[in-house]
C-alpha positions in Angstrom: 39.8 131.9 27.0 40.1 127.9 26.6 36.7 127.3 28.2 37.9 123.4 29.0 41.0 124.6 30.6 39.1 127.2 33.0 36.6 124.5 33.9 39.4 122.3 35.0 40.7 125.6 36.8 37.8 125.9 38.8 36.8 122.4 40.0 40.7 121.9 40.9 39.8 125.0 42.9 37.3 123.4 44.5 38.9 120.6 45.0 41.3 122.9 47.2 43.7 122.3 45.2 45.0 126.1 44.9 48.4 125.8 43.6 46.9 123.4 40.7 44.3 125.7 40.3 46.8 128.7 39.7 48.6 127.1 36.6 45.5 125.9 35.6 43.6 129.6 35.5 47.1 131.0 33.7 47.3 128.5 31.0 43.7 129.3 30.5 44.3 133.2 30.4 41.9 133.7 33.3 44.0 136.8 34.6 41.7 138.2 37.2 41.4 133.9 38.7 45.2 134.4 38.9 45.0 137.3 40.6 41.9 136.2 43.0 44.0 133.0 44.0 47.6 135.3 44.5 45.4 137.4 46.4 44.0 135.0 48.9 47.6 133.1 49.2 48.5 136.8 50.7 51.0 137.4 47.0 49.5 140.6 46.9 52.2 142.0 44.2 52.2 139.1 42.2 48.1 139.6 42.1 48.7 142.4 40.8 51.4 141.8 38.5 49.5 140.3 36.6 46.4 142.3 36.6 48.8 145.1 35.6 50.3 143.2 32.9 47.5 142.5 31.5 46.3 145.8 30.4 49.0 146.9 27.8 49.8 150.3 29.3 51.7 152.5 31.2 50.2 153.3 34.4 49.4 157.3 33.5 47.2 155.9 30.6 45.4 153.9 33.0 42.3 156.2 32.8 42.0 155.8 29.2 40.5 152.0 29.3 37.2 151.0 28.6 35.6 150.8 32.0 35.9 146.4 32.6 39.5 147.4 32.0 39.6 150.2 34.2 37.9 148.0 37.2 40.8 145.4 36.8 43.5 148.3 37.0 41.7 149.7 40.3 41.9 145.6 41.8 46.1 146.0 40.0 46.3 149.0 42.0 45.1 148.0 45.3 46.9 144.8 45.4 50.2 146.7 44.0 49.9 148.7 47.2 48.9 146.2 49.4 52.1 144.5 48.2 54.5 147.2 48.7 54.6 148.5 44.9 53.8 151.8 45.8 55.2 154.1 43.0 53.0 152.2 40.2 50.1 152.0 42.8 49.8 155.7 43.5 50.3 156.4 39.8 47.1 154.1 38.7 44.9 155.4 41.6 46.0 159.0 40.3 45.2 158.1 36.4 42.1 156.6 37.9 40.6 159.6 39.6 40.9 157.8 42.9 43.5 160.1 44.4 42.4 159.6 47.8 43.8 156.1 47.7 46.9 157.0 46.3 47.3 160.0 49.5 46.2 156.7 51.7 49.1 154.3 50.1 51.8 157.2 50.2 50.7 157.7 53.9 50.9 154.0 54.6 54.4 153.5 53.1 56.0 156.9 55.2 55.7 159.4 52.7 54.0 161.9 54.0 55.6 165.0 51.8 54.6 162.9 48.9 50.8 162.7 50.3 50.5 166.2 51.2 51.7 167.2 47.6 49.4 165.0 46.0 46.5 166.3 48.3 48.3 169.4 47.0 47.3 168.7 43.2 50.4 167.9 42.5 51.7 164.8 40.2 52.9 162.1 41.8 56.7 161.7 41.6 59.5 159.5 42.2 61.8 157.0 40.9 59.9 155.1 38.3 58.6 151.4 39.4 60.0 148.6 37.7 56.6 147.4 37.0 56.0 150.8 34.9 58.8 150.3 32.5 58.3 148.2 29.5 59.6 144.7 29.6 62.2 144.4 27.0 64.7 146.8 28.1 68.3 146.8 27.7 70.9 147.4 30.8 74.0 149.2 30.1 73.2 149.1 26.9 72.8 145.6 25.5 69.5 143.0 25.5 69.0 141.3 28.7 69.1 138.0 29.4 70.1 135.7 32.0 73.3 134.8 30.8 74.1 138.8 30.7 72.8 138.9 34.3 75.0 136.7 35.5 78.3 138.3 33.7 77.4 141.6 35.3 76.8 140.0 38.8 80.4 138.1 38.5 82.1 142.0 37.2 80.7 143.4 40.5 77.8 145.6 38.4 75.4 145.0 41.0 73.0 147.7 40.6 73.2 146.1 37.0 72.6 143.2 37.7 70.1 143.6 40.3 67.7 145.7 37.4 68.4 142.6 34.6 66.8 140.0 37.2 64.1 142.1 38.3 63.3 142.8 34.2 63.6 139.0 33.4 61.3 138.3 36.7 63.9 136.3 38.2 62.9 137.2 41.8 65.3 134.7 43.5 68.2 136.2 42.0 67.5 139.7 42.4 67.1 139.3 46.1 70.2 137.7 46.3 71.5 140.5 44.9 69.8 142.9 46.9 70.9 141.2 50.1 74.6 141.1 48.7 74.5 145.0 48.7 72.9 145.2 52.1 69.4 146.3 50.4 67.3 143.6 53.1 63.7 144.9 52.6 64.1 145.1 48.9 65.6 141.0 48.8 62.5 140.2 51.7 60.0 141.7 49.2 61.4 139.4 46.1 62.2 136.4 48.2 58.2 136.7 49.1 57.8 137.4 45.3 60.0 134.0 44.4 57.7 131.9 46.4 60.6 131.4 49.2 58.4 132.6 52.3 61.3 131.1 54.6 64.1 133.1 53.2 61.9 136.2 52.8 61.6 135.6 56.5 65.2 135.9 56.8 65.7 139.1 55.2 62.7 141.0 56.9 64.4 140.0 59.9 67.5 141.8 58.6 65.8 144.6 58.0 63.8 144.8 61.2 60.7 144.4 59.9 59.3 140.9 62.4 55.7 141.2 61.6 56.5 140.8 57.9 58.8 138.1 59.2 56.3 136.4 61.0 53.8 136.6 58.0 56.3 134.7 55.7 56.9 132.4 58.1 54.0 131.0 58.6 53.9 130.5 54.8 56.7 128.2 54.7 54.6 124.9 53.1 54.3 121.6 55.9 56.3 119.4 53.4 59.7 121.9 53.2 62.1 120.1 55.2 62.7 123.0 57.1 59.2 123.5 58.2 59.9 122.7 62.0 62.7 125.1 61.8 60.3 127.4 60.3 57.8 126.6 63.1 59.9 127.1 65.7 61.4 130.8 64.1 57.4 131.3 64.1 56.8 130.7 67.5 59.3 132.3 68.7 58.6 135.9 66.7 55.3 135.3 67.7 55.7 135.6 71.2 57.9 138.6 71.1 55.2 139.9 69.3 52.3 138.6 71.8 50.5 138.0 68.4 48.2 135.2 67.9 45.8 134.6 65.2 44.7 131.9 62.2 47.5 131.8 60.4 50.0 130.9 63.1 47.5 128.5 64.6 46.9 127.1 60.9 51.2 127.1 60.4 51.5 125.1 64.2 48.9 122.2 63.5 51.2 119.8 62.2 54.3 120.9 64.3 52.0 120.5 67.5 50.5 117.2 66.6 54.2 115.8 66.4 55.1 116.7 69.9 58.7 118.5 70.3 61.8 116.9 69.2 64.7 118.1 70.5 65.8 120.9 73.4 64.8 124.1 71.0 61.6 122.9 69.8 60.4 121.6 73.7 61.5 125.7 74.6 59.1 126.6 71.2 56.8 124.8 72.8 56.8 126.4 75.7 56.4 129.7 74.7 54.1 128.8 72.1 52.3 127.8 75.9 52.7 130.9 77.7 51.1 132.5 74.2 47.9 130.8 74.5 47.9 131.0 78.0 48.3 135.6 77.8 45.6 135.1 75.3 43.2 132.8 77.4 43.3 129.5 75.3 43.7 127.3 77.8 42.9 124.1 75.9 45.2 125.4 73.3 48.0 126.0 76.4 47.4 122.2 78.2 47.9 120.6 74.5 51.2 122.1 74.2 52.5 121.8 77.8 51.3 117.9 77.9 53.0 117.3 74.7 56.3 118.7 76.9 55.7 116.9 79.7 55.5 113.9 77.6 59.2 114.2 76.1 60.9 116.3 79.3 59.2 115.6 82.8 59.7 118.0 84.9 60.6 120.6 82.5 60.1 124.5 84.0 57.0 125.0 85.3 54.9 122.6 83.2 53.8 120.7 86.0 52.4 123.1 87.4 50.7 125.2 85.0 49.2 121.6 83.8 47.6 121.0 87.3 46.2 124.3 87.4 44.7 124.2 83.8 43.3 120.4 84.6 41.9 122.1 88.0 39.8 124.7 86.0 38.7 122.8 83.2 37.3 120.0 85.0 33.9 119.7 82.8 30.6 119.2 84.6 28.9 115.8 83.0 25.7 115.9 81.2 23.6 114.3 83.7 19.5 113.7 83.7 19.0 116.5 85.9 20.2 118.8 83.2 18.1 117.6 80.8 15.4 118.2 83.1 16.4 121.2 83.5 16.0 122.2 80.3 12.9 121.2 79.5 11.1 124.0 80.6 13.1 126.6 78.4 12.5 124.2 75.5 8.7 123.7 75.9 8.3 127.8 76.4 9.5 128.1 72.9 8.0 125.1 71.5 9.2 123.9 67.8 7.8 125.7 64.8 6.1 123.5 62.2 8.1 123.3 59.6 6.4 124.1 56.0 5.9 120.7 54.0 7.8 120.3 50.7 6.0 119.5 47.3 6.6 116.2 45.7 9.8 116.2 44.8 10.5 115.5 40.9 11.0 112.1 39.4 15.4 111.8 39.0 15.3 112.6 35.4 12.7 115.6 35.6 14.5 118.9 34.4 14.8 121.3 37.6 15.8 124.9 37.6 17.7 126.6 39.9 16.3 129.5 42.9 16.7 132.6 42.3 20.4 134.4 43.8 19.9 135.6 47.2 21.9 138.5 48.4 22.6 138.1 51.9 20.9 136.0 54.7 19.4 138.4 56.5 18.8 138.1 60.3 16.2 135.2 61.5 16.9 133.8 64.7 16.4 135.0 68.0 18.3 137.3 69.6 20.4 136.0 72.6 19.6 134.9 75.7 22.5 136.5 78.2 22.1 137.2 81.6 24.4 139.7 81.9 22.5 141.8 79.0 25.5 140.9 76.2 23.7 141.1 74.0 22.6 144.7 74.1 26.7 145.6 74.9 27.4 144.1 71.8 25.0 145.8 69.9 26.3 149.1 71.4 29.5 148.2 70.7 29.3 146.9 67.5 27.0 149.2 64.8 27.0 150.0 61.4 29.3 152.4 60.3 32.0 151.5 63.7 35.5 150.3 62.6 37.0 147.7 64.3 40.5 147.5 65.0 41.2 149.9 62.2 40.9 147.5 59.7 36.4 146.1 59.6 34.1 149.3 58.7 31.2 147.5 59.2 28.3 148.1 57.1 25.2 146.0 58.3 24.2 143.4 60.7 23.3 139.9 58.4 22.2 137.1 60.9 22.0 137.0 65.0 21.9 133.6 66.8 22.0 132.5 70.7 25.9 133.8 71.2 26.9 136.2 68.3 26.1 138.8 65.9 27.5 138.6 61.9 27.6 141.6 60.6 28.6 142.3 56.8 32.0 144.3 57.0 34.9 146.0 54.6 38.2 144.7 55.1 39.8 148.3 54.6 43.7 146.8 54.0 42.4 144.2 51.4 39.5 146.0 50.2 37.2 143.4 50.2 33.9 142.4 52.3 34.1 139.7 54.8 31.7 138.3 57.4 32.5 139.6 61.0 30.8 137.2 63.8 30.5 139.3 67.1 30.4 136.8 70.3 27.5 138.5 72.3 29.1 137.5 75.7 31.8 139.4 77.4 35.1 137.8 78.1 34.0 136.4 81.8 31.5 134.5 80.4 33.3 131.0 80.8 30.7 128.9 78.5 30.8 131.5 75.4 34.6 131.8 75.8 34.8 128.0 75.5 33.1 128.0 72.3 34.9 131.1 71.1 38.2 128.8 71.7 37.0 125.9 70.1 36.2 127.7 66.6 39.7 129.0 67.1 41.5 125.7 68.0 39.8 123.6 65.3 40.4 126.3 62.5 43.3 125.5 62.3 43.0 122.0 60.4 39.6 122.0 58.9 40.2 123.5 55.4 38.2 122.6 52.7 35.8 124.1 50.2 33.1 122.6 51.6 33.6 124.5 55.0 33.9 127.9 55.7 36.9 129.6 56.3 38.0 131.3 58.7 40.4 134.7 58.6 41.1 136.1 61.7 40.0 137.0 65.4 40.7 139.4 67.8 38.9 141.7 70.9 37.0 144.8 70.8 35.3 147.0 73.7 35.8 143.4 75.2 33.9 141.4 73.0 35.6 138.4 71.0 35.2 138.7 67.3 36.1 136.1 64.0 36.5 137.2 60.5 35.4 135.0 57.9 34.4 134.7 54.2 31.3 136.6 53.5 29.2 134.0 52.1 26.2 135.0 49.6 23.2 133.1 49.7 21.1 131.4 52.3 20.9 128.2 54.6 20.0 124.9 52.9 17.1 125.5 56.0 15.8 128.3 54.0 16.5 126.9 50.7 14.1 123.8 51.5 11.7 125.9 52.2 11.0 126.2 48.2 10.6 123.0 46.4 13.8 121.5 45.4 14.9 119.2 42.5 15.9 115.8 43.7 19.3 116.2 41.6 20.3 119.4 43.9 19.2 118.0 47.2 21.5 115.2 46.7 24.3 117.5 45.1 24.1 119.7 49.2 24.3 116.0 50.8 27.0 115.2 48.9 28.9 118.0 49.3 27.7 118.2 53.6 29.3 114.8 53.4 32.3 116.4 52.2 33.1 118.9 54.2 32.2 116.7 57.3 34.7 114.0 56.2 37.2 116.4 56.2 36.6 117.3 59.4 36.4 113.8 60.6 39.8 113.0 58.8 40.6 115.6 61.1 39.8 113.9 64.4 36.6 116.2 64.3 32.9 115.3 65.2 30.8 118.9 64.4 27.5 117.4 66.8 25.1 120.0 65.6 24.8 118.9 62.5 21.2 120.5 60.9 19.9 122.8 58.3 20.7 125.8 59.8 24.7 124.9 59.7 24.7 124.3 56.0 25.4 127.1 54.3 24.3 127.5 50.4 25.9 130.3 48.1 25.0 131.6 45.6 26.7 129.6 43.2 25.7 126.3 44.8 28.3 125.5 47.3 27.2 124.4 50.2 29.6 125.2 53.3 29.6 123.2 56.6 29.4 126.1 59.5 29.5 126.2 63.3 31.9 124.2 65.1 31.7 126.1 68.1 30.4 122.9 70.4 32.7 120.5 67.5 34.1 117.6 69.8 38.1 116.8 68.8 38.9 113.1 69.7 41.8 114.1 71.8 40.1 117.1 73.9 36.7 117.1 76.1 33.8 118.8 74.4 32.2 121.8 75.1 29.1 121.2 77.4 27.2 123.8 78.8 25.8 122.8 82.4 22.5 122.8 83.3 21.2 122.7 79.2 21.4 120.3 75.8 24.5 121.3 74.0 23.2 120.3 70.5 19.9 120.8 68.5 17.2 118.4 70.0 15.3 117.6 66.7 18.9 116.5 64.8 20.8 115.0 68.2 21.6 111.0 67.6 20.6 108.2 70.0 24.0 108.0 72.0 24.2 112.0 71.6 21.4 112.4 74.2 22.4 109.7 76.4 26.6 111.1 76.5 26.9 113.7 74.8 31.0 113.7 75.5 32.0 110.3 74.1 30.1 110.7 70.8 31.9 109.0 67.5 31.4 110.5 63.6 28.5 108.4 63.7 26.4 110.9 65.6 27.3 113.3 62.3 26.2 110.9 60.1 22.6 110.2 62.2 21.9 114.0 62.0 22.6 113.7 58.2 20.0 111.3 58.1 17.9 113.7 59.4 18.5 116.6 57.1 17.6 114.0 54.2 14.5 112.8 55.8 13.6 116.6 55.9 15.1 117.3 52.8 12.8 114.6 51.0 9.9 114.8 52.8 9.2 118.2 54.5 10.2 117.7 58.2 12.0 116.0 60.3 11.5 112.2 61.7 10.3 113.2 65.0 8.7 116.1 66.5 7.0 116.9 69.5 6.1 120.2 71.3 8.3 119.4 75.2 12.1 118.4 75.1 12.2 115.1 77.2 9.5 113.1 75.1 11.0 114.3 71.9 14.7 112.8 72.9 13.2 109.8 73.9 11.7 109.4 70.4 15.0 109.5 69.1 15.9 106.6 71.3 13.1 104.7 71.2 11.0 104.9 68.0 11.3 104.2 64.6 11.1 106.5 61.9 8.2 106.6 60.0 9.4 105.6 56.1 10.0 107.7 54.4 7.9 107.3 51.3 4.8 107.0 53.3 5.3 111.1 53.7 6.8 111.4 50.1 6.0 108.6 47.2 8.4 110.0 45.2 11.4 109.2 47.6 13.3 106.3 45.2 13.2 103.6 47.4 16.8 103.0 47.0 17.1 106.2 48.7 14.4 105.7 51.6 16.9 102.8 52.6 19.8 104.7 53.0 18.2 107.2 55.2 16.5 104.6 57.3 20.6 103.2 57.7 21.3 106.3 58.3 18.8 106.9 60.9 19.6 103.5 62.9 19.6 103.3 66.3 22.9 101.6 66.8 25.8 103.5 65.3 27.7 100.3 64.2 24.6 99.8 61.5 24.9 103.2 60.1 27.1 104.2 57.3 31.4 103.7 57.9 32.2 107.3 56.6 30.9 110.3 55.1 32.5 109.1 52.6 30.9 106.0 51.7 27.7 107.9 52.0 28.7 110.6 49.0 30.0 107.7 47.1 26.3 105.8 47.7 24.4 109.0 47.1 26.6 109.6 43.9 25.7 106.8 42.8 21.6 107.2 43.2 22.2 110.7 41.9 23.8 108.8 38.2 21.5 108.4 35.4 
């Protein structure tokens, strides 16, 4: 393997450039990384092909491979099964001793007879898969090449032309021929394999598979000139299927942002708004309806729907009474004393990485809900339970005030995910608002330093989100051990990158703190929990009678007017995090809420070097600038802060 090419590919992946990273991994010969990226993009058949093609054996010979290659063959079988290549995946499963998986694959493909025969101990039967055939095979007694395939197609020998194109891996040509032969399902799969999702969607519609058609429509790139037409089709299909998920949300983001451009799109916006309403996402519906009203006043019942939604969503302002009302609760739960860090080593001092942590454990307090939602959720969601026929809960790995997090097995993709279960029932308006906020913002926040969300659902009256499973620990937990200067700076730079991506999308986090930064075993920091984030164009989620945010990290302006904050409030909170990172404690602490808030408003923080003389003077100036009471005196952006921190990190 070309090591330099591999490191380049990894850098591209970390930068969020998936297609460039995929090409680079191919060039580096990193087959398993190629398959991983393809699978993440739902290009399952291609992922399986990449792995299987690297083995150099027929499926029946997979059991003779060495252990590491057997594992690769098993992964190939899983992805090929997911990609619809049933025959070769079954042969691989059987050869690897995974007969039960082979049976399940046949059952999912609708081959109940084949599954029964396999359960009875018979060998798998069926026509040999094209994937299982040698790559250089003659068609019709002549060597295969593009010219020969084109001649066969022109002569009307479509079956032979189809076989030739498939062997040449010219999937778009093979799909075109399959369509001419009336084999719409084959054409759809081949178009998908060729990276032509719109054509794949059209063929799936011809085959009557609306679900797969929708899956492919949402893969049409935004830069494709047919994107808006694809968005209209996707909305119509989703409306008919009553299907709403993160993929659709991500896909329609640019479509909704620009507003309807013609009558056809106006109707699509209306269908989308109705879809949001059926799934109880009022803010999303309101956004779509406002776009319609702006272009086509009086359209259908849009005015009435908007009036109703406005009346329902009128937020209660955060006033002094709310602050004081929360003080008693805060007093009962006095802030814990944070352990001091050892002095940081000098910039050029060598450091050692902390030992890897398998998984973050549940250390937060259980939910305190008057309706007993937490207990109910724990009864409905427990290890061993399978949710929505897809997610098998393995263990509880975290719990907070509004959600429980489980490690779960995605039985479709055969991989572990994190399942965040909201402990409220669907009647809890404030908690539902938090859930809806995460869904709405998820379509805009795709970045290597932001946790990735996959799917949403409802089970036993509780909403849940599936997301990438992060192995490691929170930054707060990492801070409990001595940390090299360069490592701490590196985490702050990554936090800046993730938050800048959010700010670029018009989103302010409003609850930046070490507990909401997760550090993976690979050293990648992920920004988490956008549950109270604010979008520039929409009202924030405010909890009447309580403080939305974490008092130790709240900016002065956030205390005075929570709903009107700008990105500068996240920069202030980053300053608090930096202060804590390099001194061992936040700049302001107090056992009571109101005095603590007033310290943020009125008092100047003690210079970090007084608490830890090892802090460089330039870094101290950066931290104090971030903690300026006047937002205009802080850094202009997280990018500017990241650049300055990077400069400090350089020798």
